[in-house]
N, C-alpha and C positions, 0 to 999 in steps of 0.2 A: 495398773497391771504390775505384778511382781517382776522384779528383775531376774536375771539368770542366777542359778545357784552359785555361791561363792567358790565352790570347789567341786567341779564335776569329775566323777570317778570314771574317766574315759579309759578305754582299753589300753592305749599306749602308756598312760600313767600307771595303771594297775600292773602291767607287764614289767615296767621298770622297777616298781615297788617290790614285786616278787623277787626280782633278781638281787635287789639290795637287802632284802629281809634277813638273809643269813649273815650279814656283816654286823660287827659289834659297834653299833651306832647309838648315840643318845637320841632322844626324841627330837631335839633341836636339829641335829644334823640329818636325821632321817627325813623329817619334814622339809628341810632346806633343799633336799634333792629336787623338790617340786615347788620351790619358793616363788617362782615366776609363773606358776599355773594357778589361775583363779585369783581371788582377791578377798580382802576383809578378814583373813585368818592369820594367826601366828603360826610359826612352823611347828611347834608341838601340837597345835590343833589340827594341822594337816596330817601329822603322824597319827593322831587319834582317829581320824576319819578313815585312814587307810588300814589301820590295824585289823578291824573286823573282817576286811576283805582279804587281806594277804596273810593274816595270822601274826602272832607275836614274834618278835625277834628272839634270837638265842640269848640265854641268860649270860650276863657279862661277868658275874661272880666277882665283882669288885674291880674288874679291869676298866681302865679309862676308855672313853670313846676313841675309836681308831682314827677319827679325823681331828676333832677339836681337843682331845685330851681332857675332856670334861670342863673346858674353860667356861662354857655357858652355865654350868652348875655352880660356878664360883663368881658369878656377877656381883653378888653382895660384897665379897672380899675385894674385888677390883674397884668397886665404888668406894669402899673404905680407904683403899690406897689412894685413889684419886683425890678424895676430900682431904686426906692428910697432906698430900703433896701440895694442894692449893691453899692450905691453911695460911691465914695472914693476909690474903689478897681478897679484895672485894670483887665479886663477879656476879652478873645476873644473866649472862648469855654464855653458852659454851659449845664447843664442838669436841666430839670424841674421835680418836684415831687409835690404831693398834699396829703393833709390829709382831710378826709371826715368824716362826722357823720356816724357811723356804720348803723344807721337806714336808711339812704339814700341808702347805698349799699345793704342793705337787701331788700328795696323796689324794687330796680332795679332787683334783682334776682327773686323776687316774680312776677314781671311783665313778665319777660322772661318765667317763668313757666306757667303763666296763658294764655298768648297769643300763646304759643307753638313755640317760636322762638329758634332755635338752632344755630343762627348765630350772636348773639349779641356781641358787643364790650363793654368791661367793661368801666364804667364811669371814673375811675381814669386814665388809660393810654390815653384815648381819650382826656380828659381835659389837661393832661400833654403835649400831642402832639400839641394841638391847642394853648395852652399858649406859647409853644416854638416857633411856627410859628409866633405868634404875636410879641414876643420879637425879633426874628430874623429880622422881617420887620422893627422894630423900631431901632435896633442897628447895624445890619450887622454882629453881632456875630454868631458863628456857634453853633447850638443847637443839643442836642441829642448825643453828642460825648462820647466815652468811657473814655476819659481823660479830664474831664471838669476842668476849672479854678475855677468855682463856681457851687454850687448846690442851686437852688432856689426852696424852698418848700412853696407852697401856702397852708396855713392852713385855710380851709374854715369853720372850726368850730369856729374860733375866728376873722377871717377877716384880717389876716396879712401874710406877707411873711418872712420866715426865710432864712437866707443866710449862707451857709457853704462855707468858702473860703478854697480851697484845698491847701495843702502845695506846695512849689516850691522846687525842688531838684537839687543839683549839686553834682558831684562826682569827685574824684581825688585821689592823694596820698600825704601824708604829711611826712616830715622829721622833727624829733625833736632832738634838740641839748642840751636842758636844762634838767639837771638831777633832777630838783625839780618841774617838770611840769606834772600833771596828764593828761590823755587823755580827760576826760570829767569833767564837773563841779562836785565838790565833796562837798555835803552838810555837814555842821557841825554835827557830831554824837550826840553832846549834845542837841542842839536845833532843829536838823533836818531841818535846813534851815531858821528858823524864825529869827535868830539873837540873840546872847547872849554875855556875857562877855568873854567867852572862845574864841569866833571867832571875837571879837571886833565889833559885830553887823553886820558882813558881811553875816552870814549864811553859810559860806564856810570854809572848812578845809584848803584849799590852795587858795591863792589870785586869781589865774586864771588857765586856762587849755588850751589844744590844741583846744578844742571845742570853747571856748570863743575868743581866739586869731584869729582863722580862721573864725569863724562865725561873728565877730563884723563888718567887712566891708560889708559883705553881708546883715546883718541886716540893716545897715545904708542905703545901696543902695535900698533895697526893702521895707523899713519901716515895716519889719516883727515884730511880737510880741515876737518871741523867736526862739530857735533852738532845734533840736535833732540831736545828732551826732552818726553816725553808723559806727564803725570801723571794719575792718576785724581782729578781735581779738584786744588785747591791750598789750602794753609793760608795765613793772613796771614803777612806777614814776621815779625812779632813773636810768632807762635805757635810752640810746639814741636810736632813730630810724633813721638808716642811709640807705645807698644803694639807691634804687629807691623810697623808702618811703612805708608807709602802706596805702593800699586802704581804702577809706572812702566815705560815702555819707552824705552830710549835708542837713538836712531837715529844711526848713524855714517855720515857722508857721504863717498863716494868713498874707501873704505879701500883701501890697497895690500896689506895683509896681512889674511887672513880666518881663518887657522888660529891661534886664540888660546886660552889657558886662562882661560876666563871666571871660573871660581871663584877661581883664584889672584889675578887682577887685583882682583876684588871684595873679597878678604880683606885687601888692603893698598892703600887709596886714597891713602896718602901722608900726610906730616906736615901739609899744609894742611887736610886733612879731619879730622884727629884731634880728638876731642872736640866736633866740630861736626856731622858727618854720618857715618852708617854705613849700609851696605846689607846685605841678606840675600836668600837664595833667588834669587840671580842666575843665570840660565840663558840660552842662546841663544833667540832669538824669531823670529817671522815678521812680515811687514809687516801682515798682517790683524789682528794683536794690538794694533796702535796704535788701530784703530777700536774694538775691544772695550774697551780701557782708557778711551778718551776718552768713549765713550757710556755707560759704567757709571754708575749713580746709586745707590750703596749708602747706607744710613743711617750716621751717624757719631756717635761718643761723644766728649764734651768734658769737661774740668774747667775751670771758670771761677772765677777769683778776683774778688770784687766788693766794693767799698767803698760805704758809704752809711749814713745815720742811720735804721736801721729795725730793729724788733724781730724776733727769729727766728720768733716765732709768726705774724707778718704775712707773712713770706717763705713759710713752709710753707703758709699759707692760699692765697697767690697761686699757688704751684706746683700745688696741688690743682685750682685752677680752670682752669689752662691745659693740663695734661698730657692728651694724646690729642685735643686740639682743634686746629683750623686757625688759623693766624695769617696775616695779609696783610701782605706787606712790599713797600713801594714801593722802587725802586732806591735804595740808600743814598747819602747825600750824598758819602761818601768815594770812591765808584766811579762817580758819575754822569757823570764826564768820559769814561769809556770803555765804559759800558754803556747800553743803551737804557732810557729812563725808563718803566717799567711796574710793575704790581703782580703779585707772585708769591705764591701760596698755598702754605704749608708747614705741617708738623705737628710739634709737640713730642711725641715718642714717650714719653719718661720724663724725670723730673727729681726730684732730691732734694738736700737740703743735706748735704754731706759733713763740713764743719767750720764752726764759727761762733765768733766772738769779738766783742767790742764794736766796732761800726763796720765790721765786715767779715765776710764769709762765703764759703764755697766751695760751688759747685753741681756735681754730676755730672749730665750732661745727654746725652740721646740725641735726635737730630733726623733728619728727612728730609734727603736730599741737597739742597744749595743753600740751606740756612737760614743767614741772617746772624745769628750768635749775639750779637755785640757789640750790634747794633742791637736785637735782641730784649730784651736786658738794659736798655740805656740808653734806648731809645725812638726815637732819631734824630729828635727834634722831631716825634714823632707819625707818622713814616713807616712804623713797624711797629705794627700794631694787632691784638690787644692786645700790650702790652709789660710787662715785669716792673716797671719803674719806675712805670708808670701804675697797675699793680695794687696795689703796696704804698703808693702815694701819697707817694713820696720820691725825690729824685734819686739815681741809682745810677751808678757808674762801673766799667767792667771794668778790673781791675788787671793781670790776665794771663789768657791763654787757652792751653790745651794740647789737642791732639787726642789722645784716648786710644786710639781704634780706628777703623779703616775696616772696616765689616761687609760686605765684598765676597764672602766665602765662605759666607755663611749662606744657607740654603734651597737 
């Protein structure tokens, strides 16, 4: 059985069309008064169906449409501008937007009210759609997608198109073996990244970082303008990240090239990274994965080298007292300049002595996310309670710290 007609000439529609007929409107804007009535037609096709019933509109004699200013008649010009603005960037998916003079939008709403149309389609989404169709026909790219490579904004108030190039994302896990390497670029505290004598003009506290070593080959491959590095937490600069590595998402800003061999790039980070950082399980990612990585709070396993004048039996006794119990940690002294001063409750999940010799021992430790391990061992002048030094009754010092595993895939 045939479906309903795509555009029924009902009396309310015809009455509104008659009231609108005397206005100086282009076919697009006239048909758009009834854009939400019926289906399967373009707005000019709606206008063409109505015209035999209500008669032709008044001649415009070269005057622009009183609503859109003939913008729909210049879609080809706007597509040209969009393609010029996006020149030099690789893109396969796009979204169109537009910026209009508020007076035109107000005029449109006034016309709807005056002619009594309850089915009008707004100027902005209609123009965005039609511009997208024109660009699709020109390029073969896919328009109107949820995950565009570029956003093309036609600014009809100034006659130009603005291009927003969306970031490119890759995710993976990194292992860090260099105890002098921060996770992310660390701006110089004195000059805040501008360059000064203290940082030898580099603007950085440390010469490089995991972010820079991992990001550099991806920046070269994509001609990106920069990176943002999102890790699932971070280890101390002097701690190694071992095991399967720490999950991360690398965000590449304004890339010119999007078609890259992610696995090949990850397999060869270059000589600067050799022996310092390696990555694994690197694959393309989406923007929402940044939030998933940043908000995850998995337990972590550590190996801690400790020195101090204490008997092994005393250490084992102290560990038995603390395992499975909550510790309270006030913001450590070493990070108090950049974190709010408050008390955080964390739990030591498991702990055992892995090795021991006179004056030193090694602990394998598993904790809840956010536990300050060095402070739990040393006490931080009582800011962590209970702490291992207090339990054994002797001063302790962390000699080294390794992250053995991030337990993000458990459960």
